[in-house]
PLY file of the C-alpha trace (Angstrom):
ply
format ascii 1.0
element vertex 428
property float x
property float y
property float z
element edge 427
property int vertex1
property int vertex2
end_header
-52.52 4.69 121.62
-53.35 6.61 118.45
-55.74 3.87 117.39
-57.54 4.00 120.69
-57.86 7.75 120.42
-59.30 7.50 116.91
-61.82 4.93 118.11
-62.68 7.17 121.04
-63.50 10.22 118.94
-65.64 8.11 116.61
-67.73 6.79 119.49
-71.25 8.24 119.21
-71.72 8.44 122.96
-68.41 10.23 123.52
-69.16 12.74 120.77
-72.65 13.29 122.13
-71.29 13.87 125.59
-68.77 16.34 124.20
-71.42 18.31 122.30
-73.86 18.46 125.22
-71.17 19.32 127.77
-69.72 22.06 125.55
-73.21 23.49 124.97
-73.90 23.33 128.71
-70.74 25.26 129.55
-71.32 27.84 126.80
-74.99 28.23 127.75
-74.16 28.64 131.44
-71.59 31.30 130.57
-74.08 33.21 128.41
-76.75 32.95 131.10
-74.30 34.39 133.58
-73.57 37.32 131.30
-77.20 38.30 131.73
-76.84 38.90 135.47
-73.99 41.44 135.43
-76.03 43.39 132.88
-79.21 43.27 134.97
-77.52 44.15 138.26
-76.12 47.28 136.61
-79.34 48.36 134.89
-81.96 47.37 137.48
-82.43 48.50 141.05
-81.58 46.03 143.80
-85.27 45.34 144.51
-86.09 44.96 140.79
-83.26 42.45 140.44
-84.79 40.54 143.34
-88.09 40.51 141.41
-86.29 39.04 138.38
-84.71 36.32 140.54
-88.16 35.50 141.91
-89.46 35.15 138.34
-86.60 32.77 137.53
-87.29 30.66 140.57
-91.05 30.60 139.88
-90.56 29.56 136.26
-88.15 26.84 137.34
-90.64 25.44 139.84
-93.40 25.40 137.20
-90.95 23.80 134.79
-90.67 20.76 137.05
-93.73 19.35 135.28
-92.07 19.68 131.90
-88.77 18.28 133.13
-90.45 15.13 134.47
-92.34 14.50 131.25
-89.26 15.27 129.18
-87.08 12.71 130.99
-89.80 10.06 130.79
-90.31 10.70 127.08
-86.56 10.63 126.45
-86.36 7.16 127.95
-89.38 5.99 125.93
-88.07 7.37 122.64
-84.70 5.72 123.35
-86.37 2.33 123.74
-88.55 2.78 120.65
-85.54 3.81 118.57
-84.10 0.28 118.89
-86.80 -1.78 117.19
-90.12 0.13 117.10
-89.31 3.35 115.29
-92.73 3.39 113.63
-94.30 4.18 117.03
-92.22 7.32 117.54
-94.19 9.55 115.19
-97.66 8.85 116.68
-96.27 9.17 120.22
-94.63 12.46 119.25
-97.85 13.86 117.84
-99.86 12.78 120.87
-97.32 14.25 123.29
-97.18 17.54 121.39
-100.96 17.85 121.50
-101.42 17.02 125.17
-98.51 19.12 126.39
-99.55 22.13 124.33
-102.92 21.98 126.09
-101.17 21.53 129.45
-99.06 24.64 128.91
-102.13 26.66 127.97
-104.02 25.48 131.07
-101.14 26.36 133.41
-100.83 29.80 131.80
-104.56 30.44 132.32
-104.26 29.41 135.99
-101.35 31.81 136.50
-103.31 34.55 134.69
-106.28 34.20 137.04
-104.21 33.88 140.23
-101.41 36.30 139.33
-102.39 38.77 142.06
-102.08 36.07 144.69
-98.68 34.99 143.36
-97.51 38.61 143.27
-98.49 39.10 146.90
-96.87 35.82 147.92
-93.52 36.71 146.37
-93.79 40.45 147.06
-93.61 41.42 143.37
-94.81 45.03 143.00
-95.04 45.03 139.18
-98.38 43.28 138.48
-97.71 42.37 134.83
-94.24 40.81 134.88
-95.35 37.39 136.15
-97.97 37.12 133.39
-95.48 38.32 130.76
-92.81 35.80 131.74
-95.42 33.01 131.85
-96.17 33.44 128.14
-93.32 30.98 127.55
-95.66 28.23 128.79
-97.52 28.44 125.48
-94.60 26.80 123.67
-92.09 25.52 126.22
-93.75 22.11 126.82
-93.88 21.21 123.08
-90.24 22.31 122.86
-89.37 19.81 125.60
-91.11 17.05 123.61
-89.00 17.84 120.54
-85.85 17.84 122.67
-86.83 14.46 124.09
-87.12 13.02 120.57
-83.70 14.31 119.58
-82.14 13.05 122.79
-83.80 9.64 122.57
-82.67 9.24 118.96
-79.16 10.47 119.93
-79.20 13.50 117.65
-76.81 15.26 120.02
-75.38 17.94 117.66
-78.86 19.24 116.81
-79.90 19.07 120.47
-76.78 21.01 121.47
-77.56 23.76 118.96
-81.11 24.05 120.25
-79.92 24.20 123.86
-77.39 26.89 122.98
-79.92 28.94 121.01
-81.90 29.72 124.15
-79.18 31.51 126.20
-77.95 33.31 123.06
-81.42 34.68 122.33
-81.97 35.56 126.00
-78.77 37.62 126.06
-79.81 39.41 122.85
-83.23 40.18 124.34
-81.72 41.49 127.59
-79.40 43.81 125.69
-82.24 44.96 123.47
-85.03 45.33 126.06
-83.07 46.39 129.15
-79.96 48.18 127.88
-80.87 49.72 124.51
-84.56 50.20 125.28
-84.64 50.70 129.06
-87.82 48.81 129.86
-86.42 47.77 133.21
-87.83 44.67 134.87
-90.61 44.52 132.25
-87.97 44.06 129.57
-86.34 41.34 131.65
-89.73 39.62 131.95
-90.20 39.74 128.16
-86.79 38.13 127.75
-88.02 35.19 129.84
-91.21 35.01 127.79
-89.42 34.86 124.42
-86.12 33.10 125.28
-87.03 29.69 123.87
-89.19 30.80 120.95
-86.43 30.57 118.32
-85.33 27.20 119.72
-88.93 25.95 119.55
-89.36 26.94 115.91
-85.97 25.51 114.95
-86.54 22.22 116.81
-88.98 20.91 114.18
-86.37 21.04 111.42
-83.93 18.37 112.69
-86.86 16.10 113.56
-88.16 16.43 110.02
-84.70 15.57 108.69
-84.78 12.25 110.58
-87.57 10.98 108.30
-89.34 8.92 110.92
-91.20 5.97 109.39
-94.97 5.85 109.27
-96.76 2.97 110.92
-98.08 0.25 108.63
-101.40 0.43 110.49
-102.97 2.74 113.04
-101.15 2.54 116.37
-102.75 3.65 119.60
-100.20 5.08 121.98
-100.74 6.04 125.60
-98.74 8.35 127.79
-99.91 6.46 130.88
-97.23 3.82 130.35
-94.67 6.45 131.28
-96.19 7.01 134.72
-94.03 4.64 136.85
-90.74 6.04 135.60
-92.13 9.59 135.62
-93.07 9.19 139.29
-89.48 8.37 140.21
-88.14 11.26 138.13
-90.74 13.61 139.61
-89.63 12.73 143.12
-86.03 13.40 142.16
-86.66 16.67 140.30
-88.93 18.09 142.99
-86.19 17.51 145.55
-83.37 18.92 143.43
-85.39 21.98 142.41
-86.41 22.48 146.03
-82.77 22.59 147.09
-82.00 24.92 144.19
-84.89 27.39 144.51
-86.62 27.23 147.89
-84.18 29.54 149.66
-84.67 32.34 147.10
-88.46 32.04 147.18
-88.41 32.08 151.00
-86.17 35.15 151.11
-88.35 36.96 148.56
-91.56 36.23 150.45
-90.38 36.74 154.05
-87.59 39.35 153.97
-87.53 42.90 152.62
-86.95 43.54 148.90
-83.46 44.98 149.48
-82.30 41.84 151.28
-83.89 39.67 148.59
-81.92 41.52 145.93
-78.70 41.04 147.88
-79.41 37.34 148.30
-80.14 37.08 144.58
-76.68 38.52 143.92
-75.18 35.94 146.30
-76.89 33.20 144.31
-75.64 34.62 141.03
-72.03 34.37 142.18
-72.31 31.17 144.21
-74.02 29.25 141.43
-70.90 29.62 139.30
-69.57 26.69 141.33
-72.77 24.73 140.78
-72.75 25.22 137.01
-69.07 24.37 136.64
-69.40 21.14 138.61
-72.86 20.46 137.22
-71.43 19.16 133.94
-70.19 16.04 135.73
-73.61 14.32 136.12
-74.21 14.74 132.37
-71.29 12.42 131.74
-71.76 10.16 134.75
-75.49 9.43 134.54
-75.64 7.35 131.33
-72.49 5.44 132.26
-73.83 4.44 135.68
-77.28 3.65 134.27
-75.63 1.22 131.85
-74.02 -0.54 134.82
-77.25 -0.95 136.78
-77.35 -4.72 136.20
-73.57 -5.09 136.42
-72.59 -7.08 139.52
-68.98 -5.87 139.57
-67.51 -2.84 141.36
-67.23 -0.79 138.16
-70.06 1.56 139.11
-68.17 2.60 142.24
-65.11 3.30 140.15
-67.23 5.58 137.97
-68.55 7.32 141.07
-65.04 7.84 142.40
-63.87 9.30 139.10
-66.93 11.54 138.95
-66.31 12.90 142.43
-62.67 13.47 141.53
-63.65 15.28 138.33
-66.14 17.41 140.26
-63.39 18.35 142.72
-61.04 19.29 139.89
-63.69 21.57 138.36
-65.55 22.99 141.36
-62.96 23.30 144.14
-60.74 25.81 142.25
-63.86 27.90 141.53
-64.79 27.78 145.21
-61.28 28.78 146.32
-61.19 31.69 143.87
-64.54 33.02 145.12
-63.67 32.46 148.80
-60.23 34.09 148.58
-61.23 37.10 146.47
-64.90 37.79 147.34
-64.79 41.56 146.77
-63.22 41.10 143.35
-65.92 38.58 142.38
-68.69 40.89 143.56
-67.33 43.80 141.51
-66.82 41.69 138.39
-70.07 39.70 138.43
-72.75 41.93 139.97
-71.13 45.33 140.50
-69.79 47.46 143.34
-73.23 48.34 144.75
-73.44 44.76 146.05
-70.15 44.90 148.00
-72.04 44.41 151.25
-72.44 40.71 150.39
-68.68 40.12 150.13
-68.42 39.03 153.78
-71.06 36.35 153.19
-69.52 35.02 149.99
-66.83 32.59 151.33
-69.35 30.68 153.48
-72.04 30.81 150.79
-69.57 29.51 148.19
-68.96 26.52 150.47
-72.72 25.93 150.59
-72.81 25.85 146.78
-69.87 23.43 146.70
-71.76 21.11 149.05
-74.91 21.41 146.92
-72.92 20.48 143.81
-71.62 17.40 145.60
-75.16 16.49 146.65
-76.31 16.69 143.02
-73.52 14.41 141.77
-74.36 11.79 144.40
-78.11 12.14 143.83
-77.74 11.62 140.08
-75.60 8.55 140.72
-78.31 6.93 142.82
-81.07 7.99 140.40
-79.22 6.23 137.59
-79.38 3.04 139.68
-83.03 3.56 140.64
-82.13 3.71 144.33
-85.11 4.82 146.42
-83.18 5.08 149.67
-81.29 8.13 148.40
-84.58 9.88 147.65
-85.82 9.13 151.15
-82.65 10.69 152.57
-83.03 13.79 150.39
-86.72 14.07 151.33
-85.79 14.14 155.00
-83.19 16.82 154.29
-85.80 18.90 152.43
-88.10 18.77 155.45
-85.21 19.71 157.74
-84.31 22.67 155.51
-87.91 23.87 155.49
-88.18 23.76 159.28
-84.85 25.49 159.85
-85.38 28.26 157.31
-89.06 28.96 158.03
-88.94 28.88 161.83
-85.37 29.76 162.81
-83.77 31.87 160.05
-84.12 35.63 160.52
-81.40 36.89 158.19
-78.74 35.98 155.66
-76.32 34.62 158.26
-78.81 32.09 159.61
-79.95 31.08 156.11
-76.39 30.33 154.98
-75.62 28.47 158.21
-78.69 26.24 157.99
-78.19 25.53 154.28
-74.61 24.48 155.00
-75.80 22.20 157.80
-78.48 20.53 155.66
-76.21 19.98 152.64
-73.41 18.64 154.86
-75.77 16.09 156.40
-77.01 15.15 152.92
-73.46 14.57 151.63
-72.51 12.47 154.67
-75.70 10.39 154.42
-75.36 9.75 150.67
-71.66 8.86 151.00
-72.55 6.47 153.82
-75.20 4.87 151.59
-72.67 4.50 148.77
-70.16 2.92 151.17
-72.83 0.55 152.49
-73.76 -0.54 148.94
-70.07 -0.93 148.05
-69.37 -3.20 151.03
-72.47 -5.27 150.28
-71.39 -5.76 146.66
-67.83 -6.60 147.67
-69.02 -9.23 150.19
-71.20 -10.75 147.48
-68.29 -10.95 145.06
-66.07 -12.49 147.74
-68.63 -15.24 148.30
-68.69 -15.99 144.57
-64.92 -16.26 144.41
0 1
1 2
2 3
3 4
4 5
5 6
6 7
7 8
8 9
9 10
10 11
11 12
12 13
13 14
14 15
15 16
16 17
17 18
18 19
19 20
20 21
21 22
22 23
23 24
24 25
25 26
26 27
27 28
28 29
29 30
30 31
31 32
32 33
33 34
34 35
35 36
36 37
37 38
38 39
39 40
40 41
41 42
42 43
43 44
44 45
45 46
46 47
47 48
48 49
49 50
50 51
51 52
52 53
53 54
54 55
55 56
56 57
57 58
58 59
59 60
60 61
61 62
62 63
63 64
64 65
65 66
66 67
67 68
68 69
69 70
70 71
71 72
72 73
73 74
74 75
75 76
76 77
77 78
78 79
79 80
80 81
81 82
82 83
83 84
84 85
85 86
86 87
87 88
88 89
89 90
90 91
91 92
92 93
93 94
94 95
95 96
96 97
97 98
98 99
99 100
100 101
101 102
102 103
103 104
104 105
105 106
106 107
107 108
108 109
109 110
110 111
111 112
112 113
113 114
114 115
115 116
116 117
117 118
118 119
119 120
120 121
121 122
122 123
123 124
124 125
125 126
126 127
127 128
128 129
129 130
130 131
131 132
132 133
133 134
134 135
135 136
136 137
137 138
138 139
139 140
140 141
141 142
142 143
143 144
144 145
145 146
146 147
147 148
148 149
149 150
150 151
151 152
152 153
153 154
154 155
155 156
156 157
157 158
158 159
159 160
160 161
161 162
162 163
163 164
164 165
165 166
166 167
167 168
168 169
169 170
170 171
171 172
172 173
173 174
174 175
175 176
176 177
177 178
178 179
179 180
180 181
181 182
182 183
183 184
184 185
185 186
186 187
187 188
188 189
189 190
190 191
191 192
192 193
193 194
194 195
195 196
196 197
197 198
198 199
199 200
200 201
201 202
202 203
203 204
204 205
205 206
206 207
207 208
208 209
209 210
210 211
211 212
212 213
213 214
214 215
215 216
216 217
217 218
218 219
219 220
220 221
221 222
222 223
223 224
224 225
225 226
226 227
227 228
228 229
229 230
230 231
231 232
232 233
233 234
234 235
235 236
236 237
237 238
238 239
239 240
240 241
241 242
242 243
243 244
244 245
245 246
246 247
247 248
248 249
249 250
250 251
251 252
252 253
253 254
254 255
255 256
256 257
257 258
258 259
259 260
260 261
261 262
262 263
263 264
264 265
265 266
266 267
267 268
268 269
269 270
270 271
271 272
272 273
273 274
274 275
275 276
276 277
277 278
278 279
279 280
280 281
281 282
282 283
283 284
284 285
285 286
286 287
287 288
288 289
289 290
290 291
291 292
292 293
293 294
294 295
295 296
296 297
297 298
298 299
299 300
300 301
301 302
302 303
303 304
304 305
305 306
306 307
307 308
308 309
309 310
310 311
311 312
312 313
313 314
314 315
315 316
316 317
317 318
318 319
319 320
320 321
321 322
322 323
323 324
324 325
325 326
326 327
327 328
328 329
329 330
330 331
331 332
332 333
333 334
334 335
335 336
336 337
337 338
338 339
339 340
340 341
341 342
342 343
343 344
344 345
345 346
346 347
347 348
348 349
349 350
350 351
351 352
352 353
353 354
354 355
355 356
356 357
357 358
358 359
359 360
360 361
361 362
362 363
363 364
364 365
365 366
366 367
367 368
368 369
369 370
370 371
371 372
372 373
373 374
374 375
375 376
376 377
377 378
378 379
379 380
380 381
381 382
382 383
383 384
384 385
385 386
386 387
387 388
388 389
389 390
390 391
391 392
392 393
393 394
394 395
395 396
396 397
397 398
398 399
399 400
400 401
401 402
402 403
403 404
404 405
405 406
406 407
407 408
408 409
409 410
410 411
411 412
412 413
413 414
414 415
415 416
416 417
417 418
418 419
419 420
420 421
421 422
422 423
423 424
424 425
425 426
426 427
């Protein structure tokens, strides 16, 4: 047993998973510390504006997330036997994505008034300020992709943790010490990843990537097929994560939007706690894609069990003591949301389950799951846009959509399991 444990802790994948998971938990905790500070130093409507900025930046970041995942896969393949191609691909990606970030920033600059009207943001400058991060965030994602593809997990973990640490420092400095209000919060979004970006070049330089013996022409177009699948997945997951807040901000009054933002801040505790599970599950299931046994279903079962162990206690704590959670996390001025919290916490538990199942099917390249989630996204849009008039209806319809998504994805997993089992029975 001791020998097995020693072998386990020496395994590069296990250690990498430990570092990334620990950084994810620590980063999520630090990000959550930001919200109790903001809810106590900003007005309810200003906090709603900050939540809208977060959601907007996340939606724009979909582009970077797609490219990052595609590049990670490509760098992983090149690391096996074509390491000399990594450096030219890195340089090309840094150049193109720096230009892309600049172009998107210019577009936001020119159309900022339209975006401000759409999301009912009264401060005209905060969207432009927060969007300054686009000038460096895409190159940062390229550097992260290199480190991930080359399995430099400790360095990647440090970079990932640097961002929430620096954001917390900026919030304390620009909102608490110097009371710049929502403008200070916007500057924290603009500068959060700057230290991580500057630091990210150092571990890449330490790798000493080989130079090519001759000039190599690399093209980013080869990443398109995989990027298309990832794009489909990320658009859907970010839709489920952000659409409700953007809808509330654009269609309801600013006070209600701030209250809903506080609901999200508390409810997403469940999502972040259970969200560490796909980080461990995804690479394991992807490695079993061509495995004809039932091992992948065993991994899925263990992942769902692990998610339950992590997320269900968090849900029960929030549901049983909602007023306590409101006071601790966002402050007593948000006590009016306490009655909504038990049902909203259940919605977040269902969303966490959806994400675990969705990542499982993405690892296997299963298109049927994406079709199911696309249908659920359309259903959510119709229900929220045409039938939801307040927080009660929004929570009810979100719970209905996520419940249907969980049932459909579990049914798909059961169907695939039975098909595999019948195939194995025929072989035996």
